[in-house]
All heavy atoms as a GROMACS GRO file, in nm:
protein
  490
    1MET      N    1  10.779   8.961   9.464
    1MET     CA    2  10.877   8.961   9.571
    1MET      C    3  10.852   8.842   9.660
    1MET      O    4  10.745   8.785   9.662
    1MET     CB    5  10.866   9.089   9.653
    1MET     CG    6  10.898   9.214   9.575
    1MET     SD    7  10.892   9.360   9.677
    1MET     CE    8  11.056   9.354   9.746
    2SER      N    9  10.953   8.808   9.735
    2SER     CA   10  10.937   8.694   9.823
    2SER      C   11  11.018   8.713   9.949
    2SER      O   12  11.108   8.795   9.956
    2SER     CB   13  10.977   8.566   9.752
    2SER     OG   14  11.115   8.568   9.724
    3ASP      N   15  10.983   8.636  10.048
    3ASP     CA   16  11.055   8.633  10.175
    3ASP      C   17  11.111   8.493  10.187
    3ASP      O   18  11.040   8.401  10.226
    3ASP     CB   19  10.958   8.666  10.289
    3ASP     CG   20  11.026   8.668  10.423
    3ASP    OD1   21  11.150   8.679  10.427
    3ASP    OD2   22  10.956   8.659  10.525
    4GLY      N   23  11.238   8.474  10.148
    4GLY     CA   24  11.292   8.339  10.140
    4GLY      C   25  11.230   8.271  10.020
    4GLY      O   26  11.240   8.318   9.909
    5ASN      N   27  11.163   8.159  10.044
    5ASN     CA   28  11.095   8.088   9.936
    5ASN      C   29  10.945   8.114   9.934
    5ASN      O   30  10.873   8.054   9.857
    5ASN     CB   31  11.120   7.938   9.950
    5ASN     CG   32  11.264   7.903   9.923
    5ASN    OD1   33  11.330   7.971   9.845
    5ASN    ND2   34  11.313   7.799   9.986
    6VAL      N   35  10.897   8.203  10.020
    6VAL     CA   36  10.754   8.232  10.029
    6VAL      C   37  10.720   8.349   9.937
    6VAL      O   38  10.780   8.455   9.948
    6VAL     CB   39  10.714   8.266  10.175
    6VAL    CG1   40  10.567   8.300  10.183
    6VAL    CG2   41  10.749   8.151  10.267
    7VAL      N   42  10.627   8.327   9.846
    7VAL     CA   43  10.583   8.433   9.756
    7VAL      C   44  10.466   8.506   9.820
    7VAL      O   45  10.373   8.443   9.871
    7VAL     CB   46  10.542   8.373   9.620
    7VAL    CG1   47  10.489   8.482   9.527
    7VAL    CG2   48  10.658   8.300   9.558
    8LEU      N   49  10.472   8.639   9.818
    8LEU     CA   50  10.368   8.722   9.879
    8LEU      C   51  10.310   8.816   9.773
    8LEU      O   52  10.343   8.934   9.768
    8LEU     CB   53  10.426   8.802   9.997
    8LEU     CG   54  10.494   8.718  10.104
    8LEU    CD1   55  10.566   8.808  10.204
    8LEU    CD2   56  10.393   8.629  10.175
    9PRO      N   57  10.222   8.764   9.686
    9PRO     CA   58  10.176   8.844   9.573
    9PRO      C   59  10.058   8.937   9.602
    9PRO      O   60  10.023   9.018   9.516
    9PRO     CB   61  10.135   8.738   9.472
    9PRO     CG   62  10.086   8.626   9.558
    9PRO     CD   63  10.178   8.627   9.678
   10TRP      N   64   9.997   8.928   9.719
   10TRP     CA   65   9.878   9.008   9.748
   10TRP      C   66   9.912   9.125   9.839
   10TRP      O   67   9.977   9.108   9.942
   10TRP     CB   68   9.769   8.921   9.811
   10TRP     CG   69   9.718   8.822   9.714
   10TRP    CD1   70   9.754   8.690   9.704
   10TRP    CD2   71   9.625   8.845   9.609
   10TRP    NE1   72   9.689   8.632   9.600
   10TRP    CE2   73   9.609   8.724   9.539
   10TRP    CE3   74   9.554   8.956   9.568
   10TRP    CZ2   75   9.523   8.712   9.431
   10TRP    CZ3   76   9.468   8.943   9.459
   10TRP    CH2   77   9.453   8.823   9.392
   11LEU      N   78   9.868   9.244   9.801
   11LEU     CA   79   9.895   9.366   9.877
   11LEU      C   80   9.767   9.419   9.939
   11LEU      O   81   9.659   9.410   9.880
   11LEU     CB   82   9.948   9.475   9.784
   11LEU     CG   83  10.072   9.444   9.702
   11LEU    CD1   84  10.099   9.560   9.606
   11LEU    CD2   85  10.190   9.422   9.792
   12VAL      N   86   9.780   9.478  10.056
   12VAL     CA   87   9.673   9.561  10.114
   12VAL      C   88   9.722   9.704  10.098
   12VAL      O   89   9.832   9.739  10.142
   12VAL     CB   90   9.645   9.527  10.260
   12VAL    CG1   91   9.544   9.625  10.319
   12VAL    CG2   92   9.592   9.385  10.274
   13ILE      N   93   9.641   9.786  10.033
   13ILE     CA   94   9.674   9.925  10.005
   13ILE      C   95   9.575  10.015  10.078
   13ILE      O   96   9.454   9.991  10.075
   13ILE     CB   97   9.663   9.954   9.853
   13ILE    CG1   98   9.747   9.858   9.771
   13ILE    CG2   99   9.695  10.100   9.822
   13ILE    CD1  100   9.895   9.878   9.784
   14ARG      N  101   9.628  10.118  10.146
   14ARG     CA  102   9.542  10.219  10.209
   14ARG      C  103   9.538  10.340  10.119
   14ARG      O  104   9.641  10.389  10.073
   14ARG     CB  105   9.600  10.260  10.344
   14ARG     CG  106   9.512  10.362  10.416
   14ARG     CD  107   9.575  10.412  10.542
   14ARG     NE  108   9.665  10.521  10.503
   14ARG     CZ  109   9.761  10.569  10.580
   14ARG    NH1  110   9.784  10.519  10.698
   14ARG    NH2  111   9.836  10.668  10.538
   15GLN      N  112   9.418  10.387  10.090
   15GLN     CA  113   9.402  10.507  10.008
   15GLN      C  114   9.330  10.612  10.091
   15GLN      O  115   9.222  10.586  10.146
   15GLN     CB  116   9.323  10.476   9.881
   15GLN     CG  117   9.311  10.594   9.790
   15GLN     CD  118   9.256  10.557   9.654
   15GLN    OE1  119   9.286  10.452   9.601
   15GLN    NE2  120   9.176  10.644   9.599
   16ASP      N  121   9.388  10.732  10.098
   16ASP     CA  122   9.325  10.837  10.177
   16ASP      C  123   9.234  10.923  10.090
   16ASP      O  124   9.220  10.899   9.969
   16ASP     CB  125   9.430  10.920  10.253
   16ASP     CG  126   9.523  10.999  10.163
   16ASP    OD1  127   9.489  11.024  10.045
   16ASP    OD2  128   9.631  11.038  10.213
   17ASP      N  129   9.172  11.024  10.151
   17ASP     CA  130   9.076  11.108  10.080
   17ASP      C  131   9.139  11.188   9.966
   17ASP      O  132   9.068  11.234   9.876
   17ASP     CB  133   9.007  11.204  10.177
   17ASP     CG  134   8.918  11.132  10.276
   17ASP    OD1  135   8.876  11.019  10.244
   17ASP    OD2  136   8.890  11.188  10.383
   18ASN      N  137   9.270  11.208   9.969
   18ASN     CA  138   9.338  11.284   9.864
   18ASN      C  139   9.389  11.195   9.752
   18ASN      O  140   9.456  11.243   9.661
   18ASN     CB  141   9.456  11.362   9.925
   18ASN     CG  142   9.410  11.465  10.024
   18ASN    OD1  143   9.312  11.535  10.000
   18ASN    ND2  144   9.478  11.475  10.136
   19GLY      N  145   9.363  11.066   9.760
   19GLY     CA  146   9.406  10.973   9.656
   19GLY      C  147   9.546  10.917   9.677
   19GLY      O  148   9.595  10.842   9.593
   20ASN      N  149   9.611  10.954   9.787
   20ASN     CA  150   9.742  10.898   9.817
   20ASN      C  151   9.728  10.752   9.855
   20ASN      O  152   9.634  10.715   9.926
   20ASN     CB  153   9.808  10.975   9.932
   20ASN     CG  154   9.830  11.120   9.896
   20ASN    OD1  155   9.884  11.151   9.791
   20ASN    ND2  156   9.785  11.209   9.982
   21ARG      N  157   9.821  10.668   9.808
   21ARG     CA  158   9.813  10.525   9.832
   21ARG      C  159   9.939  10.477   9.903
   21ARG      O  160  10.049  10.519   9.867
   21ARG     CB  161   9.797  10.451   9.699
   21ARG     CG  162   9.664  10.482   9.633
   21ARG     CD  163   9.659  10.439   9.488
   21ARG     NE  164   9.700  10.304   9.466
   21ARG     CZ  165   9.619  10.198   9.462
   21ARG    NH1  166   9.490  10.214   9.479
   21ARG    NH2  167   9.666  10.078   9.441
   22TYR      N  168   9.922  10.390  10.001
   22TYR     CA  169  10.032  10.339  10.082
   22TYR      C  170  10.016  10.188  10.099
   22TYR      O  171   9.908  10.140  10.132
   22TYR     CB  172  10.033  10.404  10.221
   22TYR     CG  173  10.035  10.553  10.214
   22TYR    CD1  174   9.917  10.627  10.217
   22TYR    CD2  175  10.155  10.623  10.201
   22TYR    CE1  176   9.918  10.764  10.210
   22TYR    CE2  177  10.158  10.761  10.193
   22TYR     CZ  178  10.039  10.831  10.198
   22TYR     OH  179  10.040  10.968  10.190
   23ARG      N  180  10.125  10.115  10.078
   23ARG     CA  181  10.121   9.971  10.099
   23ARG      C  182  10.122   9.943  10.248
   23ARG      O  183  10.208   9.989  10.321
   23ARG     CB  184  10.240   9.904  10.032
   23ARG     CG  185  10.233   9.753  10.042
   23ARG     CD  186  10.344   9.686   9.968
   23ARG     NE  187  10.471   9.720  10.031
   23ARG     CZ  188  10.587   9.720   9.968
   23ARG    NH1  189  10.594   9.690   9.842
   23ARG    NH2  190  10.697   9.750  10.032
   24VAL      N  191  10.024   9.867  10.295
   24VAL     CA  192  10.011   9.831  10.436
   24VAL      C  193  10.080   9.698  10.464
   24VAL      O  194  10.143   9.681  10.568
   24VAL     CB  195   9.862   9.824  10.477
   24VAL    CG1  196   9.845   9.776  10.619
   24VAL    CG2  197   9.797   9.960  10.458
   25GLY      N  198  10.068   9.602  10.372
   25GLY     CA  199  10.128   9.472  10.393
   25GLY      C  200  10.120   9.386  10.270
   25GLY      O  201  10.048   9.417  10.175
   26ARG      N  202  10.196   9.276  10.273
   26ARG     CA  203  10.198   9.176  10.165
   26ARG      C  204  10.157   9.042  10.224
   26ARG      O  205  10.197   9.009  10.335
   26ARG     CB  206  10.338   9.164  10.107
   26ARG     CG  207  10.388   9.290  10.044
   26ARG     CD  208  10.527   9.269   9.988
   26ARG     NE  209  10.519   9.187   9.869
   26ARG     CZ  210  10.532   9.232   9.745
   26ARG    NH1  211  10.556   9.358   9.725
   26ARG    NH2  212  10.523   9.150   9.643
   27TYR      N  213  10.081   8.965  10.147
   27TYR     CA  214  10.025   8.841  10.198
   27TYR      C  215  10.032   8.732  10.091
   27TYR      O  216  10.034   8.759   9.972
   27TYR     CB  217   9.881   8.864  10.243
   27TYR     CG  218   9.875   8.971  10.348
   27TYR    CD1  219   9.855   9.104  10.313
   27TYR    CD2  220   9.898   8.941  10.481
   27TYR    CE1  221   9.857   9.203  10.409
   27TYR    CE2  222   9.899   9.039  10.578
   27TYR     CZ  223   9.878   9.170  10.541
   27TYR     OH  224   9.881   9.269  10.636
   28ALA      N  225  10.032   8.609  10.136
   28ALA     CA  226  10.044   8.494  10.047
   28ALA      C  227   9.915   8.464   9.973
   28ALA      O  228   9.918   8.417   9.859
   28ALA     CB  229  10.089   8.370  10.126
   29THR      N  230   9.801   8.489  10.037
   29THR     CA  231   9.673   8.457   9.973
   29THR      C  232   9.582   8.578   9.970
   29THR      O  233   9.594   8.669  10.054
   29THR     CB  234   9.599   8.344  10.048
   29THR    OG1  235   9.560   8.392  10.177
   29THR    CG2  236   9.686   8.219  10.061
   30ARG      N  237   9.492   8.578   9.874
   30ARG     CA  238   9.395   8.688   9.865
   30ARG      C  239   9.305   8.688   9.988
   30ARG      O  240   9.269   8.795  10.038
   30ARG     CB  241   9.311   8.674   9.738
   30ARG     CG  242   9.221   8.793   9.717
   30ARG     CD  243   9.136   8.782   9.593
   30ARG     NE  244   9.082   8.907   9.550
   30ARG     CZ  245   8.997   8.982   9.618
   30ARG    NH1  246   8.956   8.944   9.735
   30ARG    NH2  247   8.953   9.096   9.570
   31THR      N  248   9.268   8.572  10.035
   31THR     CA  249   9.181   8.561  10.152
   31THR      C  250   9.245   8.627  10.273
   31THR      O  251   9.180   8.704  10.345
   31THR     CB  252   9.148   8.414  10.182
   31THR    OG1  253   9.083   8.358  10.068
   31THR    CG2  254   9.060   8.400  10.305
   32GLU      N  255   9.372   8.598  10.296
   32GLU     CA  256   9.444   8.657  10.409
   32GLU      C  257   9.450   8.809  10.396
   32GLU      O  258   9.423   8.882  10.492
   32GLU     CB  259   9.585   8.599  10.414
   32GLU     CG  260   9.669   8.649  10.527
   32GLU     CD  261   9.810   8.591  10.524
   32GLU    OE1  262   9.854   8.538  10.421
   32GLU    OE2  263   9.876   8.601  10.629
   33ALA      N  264   9.481   8.858  10.277
   33ALA     CA  265   9.487   9.002  10.254
   33ALA      C  266   9.351   9.067  10.274
   33ALA      O  267   9.340   9.174  10.334
   33ALA     CB  268   9.540   9.030  10.114
   34GLN      N  269   9.245   9.003  10.226
   34GLN     CA  270   9.110   9.058  10.240
   34GLN      C  271   9.067   9.064  10.386
   34GLN      O  272   9.002   9.159  10.428
   34GLN     CB  273   9.010   8.977  10.157
   34GLN     CG  274   8.874   9.042  10.149
   34GLN     CD  275   8.880   9.176  10.077
   34GLN    OE1  276   8.924   9.183   9.963
   34GLN    NE2  277   8.836   9.281  10.143
   35GLU      N  278   9.103   8.964  10.464
   35GLU     CA  279   9.070   8.964  10.606
   35GLU      C  280   9.136   9.083  10.677
   35GLU      O  281   9.074   9.149  10.760
   35GLU     CB  282   9.112   8.833  10.672
   35GLU     CG  283   9.024   8.716  10.633
   35GLU     CD  284   9.077   8.583  10.681
   35GLU    OE1  285   9.186   8.577  10.741
   35GLU    OE2  286   9.007   8.482  10.659
   36VAL      N  287   9.261   9.110  10.642
   36VAL     CA  288   9.331   9.225  10.702
   36VAL      C  289   9.264   9.355  10.659
   36VAL      O  290   9.238   9.443  10.741
   36VAL     CB  291   9.481   9.224  10.664
   36VAL    CG1  292   9.548   9.354  10.704
   36VAL    CG2  293   9.550   9.105  10.726
   37ALA      N  294   9.234   9.368  10.531
   37ALA     CA  295   9.168   9.489  10.481
   37ALA      C  296   9.032   9.510  10.548
   37ALA      O  297   8.998   9.622  10.586
   37ALA     CB  298   9.152   9.481  10.329
   38ASP      N  299   8.956   9.404  10.564
   38ASP     CA  300   8.825   9.414  10.629
   38ASP      C  301   8.839   9.459  10.774
   38ASP      O  302   8.761   9.542  10.822
   38ASP     CB  303   8.751   9.281  10.623
   38ASP     CG  304   8.708   9.244  10.482
   38ASP    OD1  305   8.708   9.332  10.393
   38ASP    OD2  306   8.675   9.125  10.461
   39ARG      N  307   8.938   9.403  10.844
   39ARG     CA  308   8.961   9.442  10.983
   39ARG      C  309   8.998   9.591  10.994
   39ARG      O  310   8.950   9.661  11.082
   39ARG     CB  311   9.073   9.356  11.042
   39ARG     CG  312   9.047   9.309  11.181
   39ARG     CD  313   9.153   9.214  11.227
   39ARG     NE  314   9.211   9.147  11.110
   39ARG     CZ  315   9.324   9.082  11.106
   39ARG    NH1  316   9.395   9.068  11.212
   39ARG    NH2  317   9.369   9.026  10.998
   40LEU      N  318   9.084   9.636  10.904
   40LEU     CA  319   9.125   9.777  10.906
   40LEU      C  320   9.009   9.869  10.868
   40LEU      O  321   8.993   9.976  10.925
   40LEU     CB  322   9.244   9.797  10.812
   40LEU     CG  323   9.374   9.732  10.858
   40LEU    CD1  324   9.477   9.734  10.746
   40LEU    CD2  325   9.427   9.798  10.983
   41ASP      N  326   8.928   9.827  10.770
   41ASP     CA  327   8.809   9.905  10.732
   41ASP      C  328   8.714   9.923  10.849
   41ASP      O  329   8.650  10.028  10.862
   41ASP     CB  330   8.734   9.837  10.617
   41ASP     CG  331   8.784   9.879  10.481
   41ASP    OD1  332   8.842   9.988  10.468
   41ASP    OD2  333   8.763   9.801  10.386
   42ALA      N  334   8.702   9.823  10.933
   42ALA     CA  335   8.609   9.827  11.045
   42ALA      C  336   8.651   9.928  11.152
   42ALA      O  337   8.569   9.967  11.235
   42ALA     CB  338   8.596   9.688  11.107
   43GLN      N  339   8.776   9.972  11.149
   43GLN     CA  340   8.826  10.066  11.250
   43GLN      C  341   8.776  10.207  11.228
   43GLN      O  342   8.783  10.289  11.319
   43GLN     CB  343   8.979  10.065  11.253
   43GLN     CG  344   9.034   9.934  11.303
   43GLN     CD  345   9.186   9.934  11.304
   43GLN    OE1  346   9.250  10.033  11.271
   43GLN    NE2  347   9.243   9.821  11.341
   44GLY      N  348   8.728  10.240  11.111
   44GLY     CA  349   8.676  10.374  11.088
   44GLY      C  350   8.678  10.412  10.942
   44GLY      O  351   8.744  10.349  10.860
   45PRO      N  352   8.606  10.519  10.908
   45PRO     CA  353   8.590  10.558  10.767
   45PRO      C  354   8.699  10.650  10.713
   45PRO      O  355   8.685  10.702  10.603
   45PRO     CB  356   8.456  10.631  10.771
   45PRO     CG  357   8.454  10.694  10.906
   45PRO     CD  358   8.522  10.595  10.997
   46GLU      N  359   8.807  10.672  10.786
   46GLU     CA  360   8.908  10.768  10.743
   46GLU      C  361   8.979  10.727  10.614
   46GLU      O  362   9.021  10.811  10.536
   46GLU     CB  363   9.015  10.790  10.851
   46GLU     CG  364   8.962  10.853  10.978
   46GLU     CD  365   8.904  10.749  11.072
   46GLU    OE1  366   8.945  10.632  11.067
   46GLU    OE2  367   8.816  10.786  11.151
   47HIS      N  368   8.997  10.598  10.593
   47HIS     CA  369   9.072  10.549  10.478
   47HIS      C  370   9.000  10.432  10.413
   47HIS      O  371   8.920  10.364  10.476
   47HIS     CB  372   9.212  10.502  10.520
   47HIS     CG  373   9.290  10.606  10.592
   47HIS    ND1  374   9.340  10.718  10.532
   47HIS    CD2  375   9.326  10.615  10.722
   47HIS    CE1  376   9.404  10.791  10.621
   47HIS    NE2  377   9.397  10.731  10.738
   48LEU      N  378   9.033  10.409  10.287
   48LEU     CA  379   8.982  10.295  10.214
   48LEU      C  380   9.095  10.194  10.203
   48LEU      O  381   9.207  10.230  10.169
   48LEU     CB  382   8.938  10.340  10.074
   48LEU     CG  383   8.902  10.231   9.974
   48LEU    CD1  384   8.775  10.158  10.020
   48LEU    CD2  385   8.883  10.290   9.836
   49TYR      N  386   9.067  10.069  10.232
   49TYR     CA  387   9.166   9.962  10.220
   49TYR      C  388   9.124   9.869  10.109
   49TYR      O  389   9.011   9.822  10.106
   49TYR     CB  390   9.179   9.886  10.352
   49TYR     CG  391   9.239   9.970  10.461
   49TYR    CD1  392   9.157  10.046  10.544
   49TYR    CD2  393   9.376   9.976  10.480
   49TYR    CE1  394   9.212  10.125  10.644
   49TYR    CE2  395   9.431  10.055  10.579
   49TYR     CZ  396   9.349  10.129  10.660
   49TYR     OH  397   9.404  10.207  10.758
   50VAL      N  398   9.216   9.845  10.015
   50VAL     CA  399   9.187   9.759   9.900
   50VAL      C  400   9.292   9.650   9.889
   50VAL      O  401   9.404   9.666   9.937
   50VAL     CB  402   9.179   9.840   9.769
   50VAL    CG1  403   9.063   9.937   9.770
   50VAL    CG2  404   9.309   9.912   9.743
   51VAL      N  405   9.255   9.542   9.824
   51VAL     CA  406   9.345   9.429   9.801
   51VAL      C  407   9.379   9.428   9.653
   51VAL      O  408   9.290   9.438   9.568
   51VAL     CB  409   9.280   9.296   9.843
   51VAL    CG1  410   9.364   9.178   9.803
   51VAL    CG2  411   9.252   9.296   9.992
   52GLU      N  412   9.509   9.417   9.624
   52GLU     CA  413   9.554   9.411   9.485
   52GLU      C  414   9.661   9.304   9.472
   52GLU      O  415   9.736   9.278   9.565
   52GLU     CB  416   9.614   9.545   9.441
   52GLU     CG  417   9.514   9.658   9.439
   52GLU     CD  418   9.578   9.789   9.397
   52GLU    OE1  419   9.700   9.793   9.373
   52GLU    OE2  420   9.504   9.888   9.390
   53ARG      N  421   9.669   9.247   9.355
   53ARG     CA  422   9.778   9.151   9.325
   53ARG      C  423   9.893   9.230   9.264
   53ARG      O  424   9.870   9.320   9.182
   53ARG     CB  425   9.727   9.045   9.228
   53ARG     CG  426   9.826   8.934   9.211
   53ARG     CD  427   9.766   8.820   9.133
   53ARG     NE  428   9.862   8.712   9.137
   53ARG     CZ  429   9.837   8.593   9.185
   53ARG    NH1  430   9.719   8.564   9.230
   53ARG    NH2  431   9.930   8.502   9.186
   54THR      N  432  10.016   9.196   9.300
   54THR     CA  433  10.130   9.268   9.245
   54THR      C  434  10.143   9.244   9.095
   54THR      O  435  10.107   9.136   9.046
   54THR     CB  436  10.261   9.225   9.313
   54THR    OG1  437  10.282   9.086   9.289
   54THR    CG2  438  10.259   9.252   9.462
   55ALA      N  439  10.192   9.342   9.024
   55ALA     CA  440  10.209   9.330   8.880
   55ALA      C  441  10.309   9.220   8.846
   55ALA      O  442  10.290   9.145   8.752
   55ALA     CB  443  10.255   9.463   8.821
   56ALA      N  444  10.415   9.208   8.925
   56ALA     CA  445  10.517   9.105   8.898
   56ALA      C  446  10.458   8.965   8.908
   56ALA      O  447  10.493   8.877   8.830
   56ALA     CB  448  10.633   9.120   8.995
   57SER      N  449  10.367   8.942   9.003
   57SER     CA  450  10.310   8.808   9.019
   57SER      C  451  10.214   8.776   8.905
   57SER      O  452  10.195   8.662   8.871
   57SER     CB  453  10.240   8.794   9.154
   57SER     OG  454  10.125   8.875   9.160
   58ARG      N  455  10.153   8.878   8.844
   58ARG     CA  456  10.064   8.855   8.730
   58ARG      C  457  10.143   8.814   8.607
   58ARG      O  458  10.098   8.735   8.526
   58ARG     CB  459   9.982   8.981   8.698
   58ARG     CG  460   9.869   9.001   8.792
   58ARG     CD  461   9.783   9.116   8.750
   58ARG     NE  462   9.772   9.204   8.864
   58ARG     CZ  463   9.798   9.332   8.868
   58ARG    NH1  464   9.834   9.394   8.761
   58ARG    NH2  465   9.784   9.400   8.978
   59GLN      N  466  10.265   8.866   8.593
   59GLN     CA  467  10.347   8.837   8.476
   59GLN      C  468  10.404   8.695   8.479
   59GLN      O  469  10.431   8.638   8.376
   59GLN     CB  470  10.461   8.937   8.466
   59GLN     CG  471  10.411   9.077   8.439
   59GLN     CD  472  10.523   9.180   8.447
   59GLN    OE1  473  10.637   9.146   8.477
   59GLN    NE2  474  10.490   9.304   8.420
   60THR      N  475  10.422   8.640   8.599
   60THR     CA  476  10.484   8.508   8.610
   60THR      C  477  10.385   8.394   8.599
   60THR      O  478  10.422   8.279   8.605
   60THR     CB  479  10.562   8.495   8.742
   60THR    OG1  480  10.471   8.513   8.851
   60THR    CG2  481  10.675   8.594   8.749
   61GLN      N  482  10.258   8.424   8.583
   61GLN     CA  483  10.158   8.317   8.575
   61GLN      C  484  10.140   8.270   8.434
   61GLN      O  485  10.158   8.333   8.339
   61GLN     CB  486  10.024   8.365   8.631
   61GLN     CG  487  10.031   8.383   8.778
   61GLN     CD  488   9.895   8.417   8.835
   61GLN    OE1  489   9.802   8.455   8.765
   61GLN    NE2  490   9.884   8.403   8.964
   0.00000   0.00000   0.00000
């Protein structure tokens, strides 16, 4: 997916204790996404935040 001409292939996903997963945001670089995930992780142990690349962006490489 993209916003105009900007491709945002990196996702930050929140996973709760029951295994439910929610997309928190999309980012242009893995570094940017990881920084957001790290910041959210530091707020408390209630959820796990992970960085993933979108499946669509993997297919276009």
